[in-house]
N, C-alpha and C positions, 0 to 999 in steps of 0.2 A: 972521301975519308971520314968527313963529319957524319955523312949518312950512315956509314957502316957503324960508327960509334953509337949513333942514336938507336939503330936497330938492335945492336948488341946490348945496350942498356935496357931496352924494353923487354927483351928476352930474359935477361938476368933478373929484372924486377918481377916478371911474371913467375919465374921459377921460385923466387923467394916467397911471393904471396901464396903460391900453391903449397909450398912447404909449411908455411905458418898455419894455413887452413887445415892441412893434414894433421899437424901436431895438436891442434885444438879439437880434432874429431868432428869437424863440420864439413858436410857435403852439400853441394848445390841442390841435389835431389834427394834429400834425406828420406829414407823409407824404412829405417829401423829405429824403433823407440824402445826405451827401457826404463826400469825403475825398481823399487823394492816392494815386496808384498808380504814380508815377514821379517822378523829380526835377523834371520840369516837366509832369507829367500830373495831372489831377484827375478824380474820378469822381462822378457824381450819380445817385442812384436815386430814381425817382418811384414810390412804392408804389401810387399810384392807377392807374397805367397799366402797371406792371411793366416799365418801361423803364430800362435802365442806360446812361448816356451817359458816354463817356470823351473828354475834350478836353485840348488842350495839344499839346506836341511832344516827340519823343524816344522813348526805350525805356520799356516797361512793366516794373514790378518782376516778379521771379520769386517764386513762392509754393511753400511746402511743403505736404505733405498735411494738416497741422494748423494752418496759418497762412493766413488769408484775410481781406482787408479787408471784403468784403461777405458774410461767412459767414452772418450773421443773415438776409440777404435772398436767399440763393442759390436757394432753392426757389421764390421768387416772381418771379424774373427771366424775362420772356417775350421781350423784344427787347433786343438790344445795338446801340448806335450808337457807332461808333468814328470819332473825328475824323480829318481828312485829313492831319494832321501826325504821327500816331502811327507809329513805325517798327518796333516789335516787339510781339508778343503774348506775355506772359510765361508761364513754365511754370505749368501747372495754373490758369491765370487764370480759366477758366469751368468748371472741373471739376465735374461733377455738378450743373449748373444744370438741374434736372429739368424746368422749365417753359419753357425756352428753345426757341423754334420756328424762329427765323430769325436770320441774321447776315450782314452784308456787310462784308468786309474791304477797306479802301480801298487804293488803289494805292501809298500811302506806306509800307505795311508790307512788310518784307523777310523777316521770319522769323516763323513760327508755332511757338511753343514746345512742348516735350514735354507731352503730355496736356492741351493748352490747352482743348479742348472735349470731353475724354473723358467718357463716360457721360452725355452730354446726351441722354436717352432720347427726347425729343420734337423734337429738332432735325431739321427737314425740308428747309430751304433754306439753302444756303451759297454765297456768292459770294466767290471768292478773288481778291484784287487782282493786278494785272498786274506787280507788282514783287517778289512773294514768290519767294525762291530756294530756301527750304528749308521743308518741312513736317515738323515734329518728330516724334519717336517717340510713338506713341499719340495724336497730335493730335486725331483724331476717332474713336478707338477706342470701340466700344460705342454708337455713335450709331445705334441700331437703326431709327429712323424715316427715316433718310437714304436716298433712293432714287436720286439722281443727283448727280454731281460733275464739274465741269470744272476740270482743273488747267492753269493758263496756261503759256505757253511760257517764262516766266521761271524756273520751278521746275527745279532740277537734281537735287535729292535728295528722295525720298519716304522718310521715316524708318521705322524699325522699328515695325511694328504701327500705322502711321499711320491706316489704315482697318479694322483688324482688328475682327471682330465686328460690322461693319455688316451685319446679317443681311438687310436688305431693300434693300441697294444693288444696283440692276439694271444701271446703266450708268455708265461712267466714261471720261472723255476725258483722256488723258495728253498733256501738252505735248511739243513736238518737241525740247526741250533737256534732258529728264531723262536723267541718266547712271546713276543708282543707284536701284533699287527694293530697299529693305532687307528683311531677314527679317520675315516675318509681316505685311508691308505690307497685304495684302488677305486675310489668313487668316480663314476662316469667313464670307466674303461669299457666303452660300449662294444668293442669287438672281441673282448675276452670271452672265449667259449668254454675254457676249462682251467681249473687251477687245483693243485694238490696242496692242501695245508698239512705241513709235517706234524708229526706227533709231539714235537717239542713245544708247539704253540699252546699258551695258557690263556691268552686274552685276545679277543677280537673286538675292536672298538666300534663305536657308533658310526653308521653310514660307511663302514669299511669297504663293502662291495656294492653299495647302493648305485643304481643306474647302470649296472653291468648287464645290459639288455640281452646280450647273446649267451650269457652263462647258463649252461644247461643242467649242470648237476654240481652238488657240493657235499662234501663229507667233512663234518666237524669232528676231529679226533677227540678221544676220551680225556686227554689232559686239559682240554679247554674248559675252564670253569666260569667264564664270563663272555657273553655275546651281547654287545651293546645294542641299543635301540636303533631301528632302521637299518640294521647291518646288511640286509639283503633286499631292501626296499626297491621296487621297480626292477627286479631281475625277471623280466617278462618272459624269458624263454626257459626259466628254471622249472624242471619237471620232477627232479629227484633231490631229496634232502635226507642226509643221515646225521642225526643229532648226537652230540656228546653225552655220555652217561654221567658226566660230572656237572653239567649245567643245572642250576636249581631254579632258574627263572628265565622265561622268554620275554624279553622286554618289548616295550611299545613299538608297534609297526615293524617288527623284525622282518616279516615276510609280506608286508603290504604291497599290493599291486603285482604280486607274482601270478600273473594271469594263467600260466600254463601248469602250475603246481596241481597235481591230481591226488596225491595222497601223502600223508606224513605220519610218522610214528614218533610220539613224544616220549622220551625216556622216563624211567621210573624216578629219576632224581629230581624231576621238575615238580615244583609245588605251586608255581604261579605262572599263569598265562596272562600277559599284560594286555592293555587296551590296544585295539586296532591291529593286533598281531597278524591276522590273516585277512585284513581289510581288502575287499574286492578280489579275493582269490576265486575267481568265478568258475574255474575248472575243478576245484577241490571236491572230490567225491567221497572220500573216506578218511577218517582220522582215528588214531589209536592213542589213548593215554591212560595212565594208571590211576589207582585210587589215592596216589600221593598228591594229586592236584587238589588244592583247596580253594583256589581263586581263579576266576576267569574274568578279565577286565571288560570294561564297556566296549561294545562294538567289536569285540575280538574276532567275530566271524561275520561281520557285516558284508553283504554282497556276495556271500558264498552260495550262489544260487544252485549249484550242482551237488551240494552236500547231501548225501543220502544215508550213509552209515557211520555210526560212531561206535567204536569198540572200546568198551570201558571194563577194566579189569576188576573193578569193585562191584559190590552188590547195589541193588536199586536204592536201598536206604542211604548208602554212602553218596550216591549220585545227587540226591536231594539235599545233602549237607554242604555241597559245594556252593560257594558264594559267587553267583553269576551276576555280572554287571548288566546294564541295560543294553537293549538292541542286540540280543544274541538269539533271535528267533530261529535263524537258520540252523543253529546248533541244536536248540531245544526241540525243534520240530522234526529232526532227523530220526532215523530208526536207531534207538539206543540198544546195543547188545551188551547186557550186563554179564559180569563174570566171564568176560570173553576177550580174546585178542584177535587181531586181524588174521584170518586164515593164511597159512603159509602159501597155499596154492594161489591165493589172491595176490600175495606179495610178489611171488615169483613170476606170475603170468600177467600181472597187471598191465605192464606196458605192451606185452604181446597181444592181449585181448583188445586193448585200445587201438593197436595198429590194425588188427583184423576188423574191428568195428569201423575204423576210418576207411579201410579198403572196401568193406561191404557198402558203406554209404556212397563211396566213389563209384563202385560198380553199379549200384542202383541208379545213381544219378546219370551215369553213362547210358545205362539201359533205357532209362526214362527218356533221355535225349534222343535215343535211337528210335523208340516207338512213337514218338510224337508225330513223325512225318506220316505213317500210314493212317493214323487216326484223323489227321487233318484232311488227307486225301479222300477218305471214306465220307467225311462230312461234306466236302465239296461235291463229291459225286452224288450224294443224297440230295443236296440242294439243287444240282443240275437236273436230276430226275424229276424232282417235284416241280421245277420250273417247266420242264418239257411236258409233263402231264397236264399242268395248268394251261399251257398254251394250246395243247391238243384239245382239251375240254372246251376252251373258249372258241376254238375254230369250229368244233362240232356244234356248239350252241348257236353260233352265227349261221352255219349252214342250215340248221333246223329251222331257225327263224325265217331265213330267206325262202326255204322250201314251203313253209307254212303260208308265207305271204303270197306266193305264186298260186298255191292251192285256193286261197280265198278269192283271188282275182278271177280265176277260171270259173269259180262258182257264181 
């Protein structure tokens, strides 16, 4: 009887302890963590699924480099769910969430803070809501797994370095209301082959597309009034550029190291070509600019070894009034066509002619490779014949000497 009472007491005590623990919200294998991330926002992280959920309404807190509410779980966050009433994503909110692979930003969000998703190395899929007006500086910088992005029409500003270092970004669609592409916005997006800049854009910052090694062509719309220095530096595959008629100056090193650029037409609005603008554009063969140009900076055409023709709309006297900086020999030694523009046929057929030229060279090389073998064979045969003739001659000489020796002996 006593044993039964003892067992009953143990069971009753266990039930009471479990009840108390449940009331306190404590579990022995706690896998769900939570806290606040805004005045009216809460976050919950489910460790078992790697899902971080943000609910409530209003703005998210901004964070410093060393302050983060989910710092302990940052490397384990795989998916982020943001509630429909969240209005901003705070500075550095998801910085270095190394395991994050996808995120959907709801239409309630208007601002993506600086470095919000910076260095999320495995982030592949991003959907930006239709109310976002600003993508902050470095918002997606270093997201090396990101391959495509669609920026909605609500966005007006793409911040400095917003997508810088997204090395596998291949395509991006920019909304029709973007007015500013800040400096370094797409810097070192090395797989980006094509981008359409909408007519709404007015400013392209420095280094905006620098290091986009695969970018083949660019058209700068007429509403653009400013293109910063180094904007297309090291766009090594760039062959075609159409400039805005509203740009008044081409700033330092804008097209430096664009090794594949073959021709360019500088619009009438430009008065100044800065220093190093076409530095080492080694394929540049022709250039057109108008009599509005008054200044050409130092080394603007340094290393343009292929430059042959310059089409200048002004008279010869106007040409010599231009202030040329030092080390512009490649430009000054070219054929200057005064009172002239680049022939339309040349503009239309330029790429076709170059393709044919390349094909001809390839055919010639292939033909040369094919005819090398017969020539070598003929040379070898000639050498063999010469050797045979030499051997025969030696044999004949030896025989004659022997015969002569016998004749002398008989005498």
